[in-house]
C-alpha positions as CSV (number, residue, x, y, z in Angstrom):
1,M,158.1,115.1,163.6
2,A,160.4,116.1,160.7
3,E,163.5,118.0,161.5
4,A,166.4,119.6,159.6
5,R,169.8,120.8,160.8
6,L,171.9,123.4,159.0
7,R,175.4,124.6,159.8
8,V,176.6,128.2,159.2
9,R,179.8,128.0,157.2
10,A,180.2,131.7,156.7
11,C,178.4,134.7,158.0
12,G,178.7,138.5,158.1
13,P,177.6,140.9,160.9
14,L,174.0,141.7,161.6
15,V,172.6,138.4,160.4
16,T,169.8,137.7,162.8
17,Y,166.6,135.9,163.5
18,Q,163.6,138.2,162.9
19,D,159.9,137.7,163.0
20,G,157.3,140.4,162.3
21,G,158.4,142.4,165.4
22,R,156.8,143.2,168.7
23,P,154.4,146.1,168.1
24,G,152.6,147.9,170.9
25,M,155.5,147.7,173.4
26,L,157.2,151.1,172.8
27,R,155.4,152.5,175.9
28,F,157.3,150.0,178.0
29,G,160.6,151.1,176.5
30,V,160.8,147.9,174.2
31,P,161.7,148.6,170.6
32,A,159.6,146.8,168.0
33,S,162.6,145.5,166.1
34,G,161.5,143.1,163.3
35,P,162.7,143.1,159.7
36,M,164.4,146.1,158.1
37,D,162.4,145.4,154.9
38,R,159.0,144.3,156.1
39,L,157.6,143.6,152.6
40,A,160.5,141.3,151.6
41,H,160.3,139.5,154.9
42,A,156.6,138.8,154.4
43,A,157.1,137.8,150.7
44,A,159.7,135.1,151.6
45,H,157.2,133.6,154.0
46,V,154.1,133.7,151.9
47,A,155.9,132.1,149.0
48,L,156.2,129.0,151.2
49,G,152.6,129.2,152.5
50,N,153.8,130.5,155.9
51,P,152.3,133.3,158.0
52,A,153.8,136.6,156.9
53,D,155.1,137.4,160.4
54,A,156.9,134.1,161.1
55,T,160.6,133.8,161.9
56,A,163.1,134.2,159.1
57,I,166.9,134.9,158.9
58,E,167.7,138.5,158.0
59,I,170.9,138.7,156.0
60,S,173.1,141.8,155.7
61,L,175.7,142.7,153.1
62,G,178.0,140.4,155.0
63,G,176.2,137.5,153.4
64,L,175.5,133.9,154.6
65,E,176.6,130.4,153.6
66,L,174.9,127.3,155.0
67,L,175.4,123.6,154.8
68,C,172.4,121.2,155.2
69,E,173.7,118.5,157.5
70,A,170.6,116.5,158.0
71,G,166.9,116.4,156.9
72,E,165.3,118.3,154.1
73,V,163.4,121.6,154.1
74,S,162.0,124.1,151.5
75,C,163.1,127.7,151.9
76,G,162.1,131.0,150.4
77,I,164.4,133.9,149.6
78,A,163.4,137.6,149.0
79,G,164.8,141.1,149.5
80,G,167.6,142.8,147.6
81,E,169.0,141.4,144.4
82,F,171.6,139.1,146.1
83,Q,173.6,136.4,144.4
84,V,172.1,133.1,145.4
85,R,173.7,129.7,144.8
86,H,172.1,126.4,145.7
87,S,175.0,123.9,145.8
88,S,176.6,124.6,142.4
89,A,173.7,126.2,140.7
90,A,173.0,129.9,140.6
91,T,169.3,130.8,141.2
92,G,167.2,134.0,141.2
93,S,167.4,136.3,144.2
94,W,163.7,135.8,144.8
95,C,163.1,132.0,144.8
96,V,161.9,128.9,146.6
97,R,164.4,126.0,146.9
98,T,164.6,122.7,148.8
99,L,167.7,121.9,150.9
100,R,168.6,118.3,151.4
101,A,171.5,116.7,153.4
102,G,174.8,117.7,151.7
103,D,173.4,120.8,149.9
104,T,174.9,124.2,150.4
105,L,173.2,127.6,150.1
106,S,175.1,130.8,149.6
107,I,173.5,134.3,149.7
108,R,175.9,137.1,148.8
109,P,175.4,140.8,147.9
110,G,174.5,141.4,144.2
111,R,173.7,144.5,142.2
112,W,171.5,146.3,144.7
113,G,170.0,146.0,148.2
114,S,171.2,145.7,151.7
115,W,169.0,143.0,153.2
116,A,167.7,139.6,152.2
117,Y,165.5,137.2,153.9
118,L,165.7,133.4,154.2
119,A,162.4,131.8,155.4
120,F,161.9,128.1,156.0
121,C,159.0,125.5,155.8
122,G,159.7,124.8,159.5
123,E,160.1,126.6,162.8
124,P,163.6,127.7,163.7
125,V,164.5,126.8,167.2
126,C,165.7,130.1,168.8
127,E,165.2,132.2,171.8
128,R,162.1,134.5,172.2
129,W,161.8,137.7,174.1
130,A,158.5,139.3,175.0
131,G,156.8,136.6,172.9
132,H,158.8,137.2,169.7
133,S,162.0,136.0,168.1
134,A,162.7,139.4,166.6
135,T,166.3,140.3,167.6
136,H,167.2,143.6,169.1
137,S,170.7,143.9,167.7
138,A,172.2,146.2,170.4
139,S,171.2,143.9,173.3
140,G,171.0,140.6,171.5
141,L,167.6,139.9,173.1
142,G,165.3,137.8,170.9
143,G,166.3,135.0,168.5
144,G,169.9,136.3,168.4
145,S,172.6,136.7,165.8
146,L,174.2,134.0,163.7
147,V,177.9,133.4,163.7
148,P,180.2,131.0,161.7
149,G,179.9,127.5,163.1
150,A,176.4,128.0,164.6
151,E,173.8,125.3,164.1
152,I,170.3,126.1,162.8
153,V,167.7,123.6,164.0
154,L,164.3,123.5,162.2
155,R,161.3,121.7,163.6
156,D,158.2,120.5,161.8
157,T,159.9,120.8,158.4
158,R,158.2,120.0,155.1
159,V,159.0,120.1,151.4
160,V,156.7,122.1,149.1
161,Q,157.8,120.9,145.7
162,E,154.8,122.7,144.0
163,R,156.2,126.1,145.2
164,E,159.8,125.6,144.0
165,G,161.2,127.9,141.4
166,D,162.4,131.5,140.7
167,R,160.2,134.5,141.2
168,T,160.5,137.9,139.6
169,A,161.7,140.6,142.0
170,P,158.9,143.2,141.8
171,A,159.7,146.9,141.2
172,L,157.7,147.7,144.3
173,A,160.4,146.0,146.4
174,G,163.4,148.0,145.0
175,P,165.4,150.7,146.8
176,R,163.8,154.2,146.9
177,P,166.1,157.1,146.2
178,L,163.2,159.5,146.4
179,V,161.9,159.4,150.0
180,R,158.7,161.2,151.0
181,V,158.5,162.9,154.4
182,V,156.2,164.9,156.6
183,L,158.0,167.8,158.1
184,G,158.2,168.0,161.9
185,P,157.7,167.6,164.7
186,Q,160.5,170.1,165.6
187,T,160.9,171.9,162.2
188,D,160.5,175.2,164.0
189,S,163.7,174.5,166.0
190,F,165.8,174.6,162.8
191,E,167.1,177.5,160.8
192,A,164.9,178.2,157.8
193,A,167.8,177.4,155.5
194,S,168.1,173.9,157.1
195,V,164.5,172.9,156.1
196,A,165.2,174.2,152.5
197,A,168.5,172.2,152.4
198,L,166.7,169.0,153.6
199,L,164.4,169.2,150.6
200,D,166.6,170.8,147.9
201,A,169.9,169.1,148.4
202,G,170.9,165.5,147.9
203,F,172.1,163.2,150.7
204,S,174.0,160.0,150.6
205,V,174.1,156.9,152.8
206,T,177.2,156.6,154.9
207,P,178.9,153.4,156.2
208,A,177.7,154.5,159.7
209,R,174.5,152.4,159.4
210,D,173.0,149.5,161.2
211,R,169.6,148.2,162.3
212,M,169.1,151.2,164.6
213,G,169.5,153.8,161.8
214,M,171.5,155.3,159.0
215,R,173.7,158.4,159.2
216,L,173.5,160.6,156.1
217,A,176.1,162.7,154.4
218,G,174.9,166.0,153.1
219,P,174.4,169.7,154.0
220,T,174.6,170.7,157.6
221,L,171.2,171.2,159.1
222,S,171.8,174.0,161.5
223,L,169.7,174.2,164.7
224,K,168.4,177.1,166.8
225,D,168.1,176.0,170.4
226,A,166.5,172.6,169.8
227,L,169.1,170.6,171.8
228,S,167.4,171.8,175.0
229,I,164.1,170.0,174.1
230,P,162.9,167.3,176.6
231,S,163.2,163.7,175.7
232,E,160.1,162.4,174.0
233,P,158.7,159.3,172.2
234,I,160.1,158.7,168.7
235,V,159.1,156.5,165.8
236,R,160.6,154.5,163.0
237,G,161.4,156.9,160.2
238,S,162.2,159.9,162.3
239,I,165.0,162.0,160.8
240,Q,166.9,163.0,163.9
241,V,169.6,165.8,163.9
242,G,172.4,166.1,166.5
243,G,174.3,169.1,167.5
244,D,176.7,168.6,164.6
245,G,173.9,169.2,162.1
246,V,174.1,165.7,160.7
247,A,170.8,163.9,159.8
248,S,170.2,160.2,160.8
249,V,167.1,158.2,159.9
250,L,165.9,155.9,162.7
251,L,165.1,152.4,161.6
252,A,163.9,149.0,163.0
253,D,165.9,149.0,166.3
254,H,165.5,152.7,167.1
255,Q,165.4,153.8,170.7
256,T,161.9,154.5,172.1
257,T,162.6,158.0,173.3
258,G,165.1,160.7,172.5
259,G,166.0,164.3,173.1
260,Y,167.5,165.3,169.7
261,P,165.2,167.3,167.4
262,K,163.4,165.6,164.5
263,I,163.2,167.7,161.3
264,A,160.9,165.3,159.5
265,T,159.4,161.7,159.5
266,V,159.6,159.3,156.6
267,L,156.4,157.8,155.3
268,S,156.0,154.2,156.5
269,C,155.5,153.0,152.9
270,D,158.9,154.3,151.9
271,L,160.9,152.8,154.8
272,D,161.4,149.4,153.2
273,G,162.9,150.9,150.1
274,L,165.0,153.3,152.1
275,S,166.4,150.5,154.2
276,Q,167.6,148.7,151.0
277,L,169.9,151.6,150.0
278,R,173.6,150.9,150.4
279,P,176.4,153.1,151.6
280,G,177.2,155.6,148.8
281,D,173.7,155.5,147.4
282,V,172.1,159.0,146.9
283,L,168.7,160.0,148.0
284,R,166.5,163.0,148.1
285,F,163.6,164.0,150.4
286,Q,160.2,165.3,149.2
287,A,157.8,166.9,151.7
288,V,154.1,166.1,151.7
289,E,151.3,167.3,153.9
290,P,150.0,164.9,156.6
291,A,146.7,164.3,154.8
292,E,148.6,163.5,151.6
293,A,150.9,161.2,153.5
294,I,147.8,159.2,154.7
295,R,146.5,159.1,151.1
296,L,149.8,157.8,149.7
297,V,150.2,155.1,152.4
298,R,146.6,153.9,151.7
299,L,147.2,154.1,147.9
300,E,150.2,151.8,148.2
301,A,148.5,149.2,150.4
302,P,146.6,147.4,147.7
303,P,149.7,146.9,145.4
304,R,151.6,145.5,148.4
305,S,148.7,143.2,149.2
306,R,148.5,142.0,145.6
307,L,152.2,141.3,145.5
308,L,151.9,139.1,148.6
309,Q,148.9,137.3,147.1
310,E,150.8,136.6,143.9
311,M,153.8,135.3,145.9
312,A,151.5,133.0,147.8
313,Q,150.2,131.3,144.7
314,P,152.2,128.1,144.0
315,P,153.7,128.0,140.4
316,G,152.7,124.3,140.4
317,S,154.5,121.0,140.6
318,L,157.1,120.0,138.0
319,P,154.7,117.6,136.2
320,S,151.9,120.2,136.0
321,R,154.4,122.8,134.7
322,L,155.7,120.4,132.1
323,M,152.2,119.5,130.9
324,A,151.4,123.2,130.5
325,E,154.4,123.9,128.2
326,N,154.9,123.2,124.5
327,L,158.3,121.5,124.7
328,I,158.6,120.6,121.1
329,S,158.2,122.5,117.9
330,G,156.4,121.6,114.7
331,F,153.6,119.1,114.6
332,V,153.0,115.3,114.4
333,L,151.0,113.7,111.6
334,A,148.3,111.3,112.7
């Protein structure tokens, strides 16, 4: 059984093991967790031929630097446009590379994006909670966070030379400054001017953001008497407003119930792009009716599926790629 061992040389906060999450457990008070950008997480895996919901390392703006101490393993990278270096060579931010003993891999913030994903042709050895490695950042339950000096052990590793190379970061995977929402469920608990301000004014992402949610800077969304509502179930994408009138969008590690009013809910197909926004980035909200929201989500499903299908296709081995290219100019006389 092949094995590889990697050492964390440098690491920022909120770098965690994440699989596809633990759906269906909110009724037990267990957050789903999983990747902040679900599409990019899946893309990093399928580029290697892995199941889309397997375990990967989610990398924050703090970045990650690894040293391969033993073995060899192919890895896939996707997410924001991060700066990636494999040993001394710069590579694309969406790519497949093979790490061998002595190689280093550095993934640092680039021009855009808040999250990147590092998947492996092998199974990371990490803790599991409720059957999943997805890390709940507040409690640490799940695979856990990475810190400088930590060892990453990978079992059943393999090399997929035919899948190596750079991939083009698709436009579909970029950040989304225009975020579509369905109003409610407590819209009536806000002043009428607050609903208008949500849709007409711009907001910006503040540094007060983590896997649980992002706090926004913008107009004050004044309440009526909504702070007296009973606690109720909430979902990923809820735009929650506290007594100070400040809006926060709940994300992967959101709590399962809450008593603050929700003025709107982000469409699920916009959440990946919303999560990739950085502090200081500006966004606007656009309201759609529930029936239109369902249509939009269904409309975006086929392009997402095609993106993953394209990522799953190996670009070919080096010899086959060389044979397909015209590497000389001119012609040769017989």
